[in-house]
N, C-alpha and C positions, 0 to 999 in steps of 0.2 A: 468767211462766212459773215452775212450782215447782220447787223442786230436783231433784224426782224426775222431772220431765217430760223430754221428747225434747230433746236437745242436738245441735248440729250435730256432724256427723261428718266429720272431715277428715285427710287423710293426714299433717299434721303431728304429730299426737297419736294415734297407733294405741294402743289399749288393750294392756296387758301382762298376760299370763295370771298369776293369783296363784300358780299353781303353779310358776312359773318364778322367783318371787321369793324371795330369801333372807330368812327370817323373822327372822334375827338383826339384819339391817341395813335392814328395811323396817317402816314404822309398821302395816301390815296394818289399814289402816281399812276399816271397812264402809261401803257407800254410805249417805250420809245423816249420817255422823259430823260432829259439829261440831269444827272446829279453832281457832275464835275466835268471838267475837261475831258472828252473823250470817252466817259463813262455813262451808259445809259440803262434804265431799268428795261427788264423783261416782264417779269411777273413776281407777285408777292410769295414768299416762301413760308413764312410764319414768324413767331417771335415769342419774347417773354414780357414780363414786365417792364422792363427797361429797353429793350431793343426790338427791333423788327429786322428781319433778313428778307433780302429781295435777290433774285436772280438778276443778273447784269450782264452787260457786255463791255469790255475794255478794248478801245481801238490800239492803245500800244501794244498790249498783250495778244491781241487778235484771238481773244479766248473769253468763255464764259467765266463768270467770277462770281462769288457771293458778297454783297454789299450789308454788312452788318452796320446799322444805323440805329443812334439813338432816336427814341420816338419824340413826336412834337412836345408832348408834356414834359419831356426831361431836358430839353436844350437849354433851359434856364437854370438847371441845377449844376452848381459848381462840382459838387460830389460826383453827378453822373458824368460830366465832360472829364473830370479827373480820373475816373475809372476806365473810360473808354482810350484816353491817352496813355494810361499805365499799361492796358491790354496791348495797345499799338506797338509801345516800346519792348514790352516783353516778347511778343511773337516776332517781332523783326530781329531781336537779338538772338533767337534760337534758329538753329538749323539742325534738324534730325530727321530722318525718314519717316519716323512714326509720328510726327506732329504736323498738324495743318499749318500752311505757311500764309503770312501776310506780305502782299505785294507792295501796298501803299495805304496811306491813311490821310484823311483830313479831319482833324479833331478841333480845329479852331473856327471852321466856318459855321454858317447858320445850321447846317445838318451835318453834325459830327458822324463819320462813318469810317469803317475799315474795309480794303479791299481785300478779301480772302479767298484762298484756292478753292475752286469748286471740285468738289471730290464726288466722283460717279460711283456711288455704292451705298448699300443699306446701312442704316444704324444696327448695331448688334441687337438693341431691343426690339427693332422691327422683325429682325430673323426670329427671335425667340418667340415673338408673338404669334407670326405666321406659321413657322415650321417646328417649333418645340425646342428642346435643349440640343445643344451640340453633342456630337460623339466625343470620346475622350481624345482622339487623334486630332480633333479640330480645336479643342479647348488649348492643348499644349503650346502650339505655336502662337496662339494669340496671347496666351500668359507670357510668353518669353519675349515677343515683340513688344508687348505694353511695357513690360518690366524694363526693356531696355531704353523705351522712350523717357519713363520716369526717372532712371537711373541717371540718365542724361541731364534731365531737369535739375535733379537734386545737386548734381556736379556743379551746376550753374548758380546754386544757392537759392532754388525756387522749389515751392510745394504746389502741385495742382489743387488738390484738394475737392476736387469734384470729378473723381473718377467713377463712372456708372455706364451701363450698356448705352444709355441714350448719347453719351458723348464719345463713343467708339464707333468709327467706321470701317466696316469690314471690307477693306481693300486688300492690295498686296504691296507693302504690308499693311496691317490694321492702323488706323490713324486715330491719335487722341485730338479731339476739339475742344472748343469753349475754354479758354483760359482767362474768362473774365472774373473769377476770383482768386486767381493765382496771388500768392504771397511770397515775399522773400522770407527765408527762414530766420533773418533777425528781425522780423515785422511782426511775427506771431504774437508776441509777447504783449503788443499793443491791442490785441482783439478784445472786444468787450462783450460780444454776442456769439452764439453758435452761428457756424459758416458751413454751408454745404447743402447738400439734398439729404433729407432726413434718413431715407431707407438705406443709404449708402455712406452715412457718416460714422466715423470712428467714436467711440465714447468721449475721447478728449476733445472731440468738435461738438459734442452734445450739451455737456455741462460746463456752464460758465466757470465753476470752479477747477476745471480741468484744462482751460485753453492753454496755459502755459505749458502743457506737455505736448503740443502739437509739433510734430516734425516729420522727417522722411517716412516713419513708420506709420504715420496717419495716411499716407497714399498706399502703402503696403495694405491696409485695411480695405481702403476702397477698391483696390485690384482684387483682394481676396472676395470681397462681396460681388464683385462683377463677374468673377469667374465660377463663383458658388451658382449665381443664377444661370450662367452659362451651361453649366454642367447638369443642373436638376431641373431647370425650367422654372423655378421659383425663388423668391427671395430668401436669404437666410433668416430674415426676422420679420415678423408681420405685426404692424402697429396695431395697438389695441384700440386707440382713439385719441381724441384730442387730450384727454387726461394723461395719457401715457404714450406721447409720441416717439419714445427713443427706448423700445425694448431691449436694445443692445447694451443698455447701461447695466442690466441685471440678468438677462437672459442669455442661455446659450443658443448657437444656431440650431436650427431643425436638422434632423438627421439627413444625411446624404441619401438620394436613391440610390437603390441597390445595384443600379447598372453602371454607377460610378466606380471605377476600380479603387481600391485604397491607395494605391501608388499616386494616384491624382489627388483623391479626396483628403488625404492626410496633408499634404502641403498647403493645400486651400484652407483647410480647417485652422491651420496654425496662423494664417494671416489674420484670423478673426479672433484671435486671443484678446481679452479685455485689456489685459496689461499690455503696453506697448514694448515692453522689454522682452517679452516672451514671443512677439512675433519675429518671423525670419526677415532678413535683410533681402533686398531685392535679388542681390546676386546669389543669396543662398537659396531663395526660392527657385531661381532659373538653375542652380546646380542640382536641386533636388529633383526638377522635373526632367534634367538632361538625359537620363536613361530612357525616358518615355518616347524622345524624339525619334530614334531609329523605327520603332514600332509605329509611331504615326505616320512616318514617312512610308514605310512599307505597305500600311494600309491604303494610303492614299495612291500608291502607284499601282496596287492591284485593282482599285475601284477604276482608275483611268485606263489600264489595260481592258478591262470589261467593257468599257463605254466604246474603245476604238475598235473592237473585234468586229 
């Protein structure tokens, strides 16, 4: 397929109208622009404060890719360059079916970027917004697959620290993306400010006085908050405003919807204990959910049989 040919359209990567882009912080590439040897731009996907993401084509891979690139106003920042170089090194050192892959990187050039796997599938956050909460039989395999990916990362001495529905691509299997704030477990003691996405941060991520307590159990909280939203359709905590942005420091999660069976609700709720010592390990969470897997499989097979009749 040529770079100008038709590429998959998926909800994960909606096109961003160029009129909505700040020309001072975007590269403003035209379709077909070359950003590196054999790598061309197709269209802008979106981005955040530090990065923007472009759908691209890689000649060597003969495949669409995602080009995650520092914004123009970030290229002179040593801190930003160090961050993207760190992310590249981490991604290329990891190999798990539940994690997005990095095929290449150029972090020393005038436009530092990563060449990431193009994932054809929607974010969990998009599915929840469009179709409402998942059924219990849908939540269980998501929980076990993501727990597997996180357990692997922890075994490599790494913490994700930003597990949330927006960072979960609902493929087969579900895939965790965005490792931009990953930290080594031996580095968290040097943190001096809250790190993560407020609605999904564990208490120890929110309070400067608790940052030294960050560990694998912190990702357990993020997974619990994600599964809670997947099962209920709403977040476990509702921020009260700028004066109180972290209700998880003092409040309990909102009650589960009555449709969520206790056998699923209880393990998820345990992940949201304010005391890290009271949260289950990832293996304990998977073990608690294991009895639900046959039922989830049976329901899925029944639905499939009804469709093919």
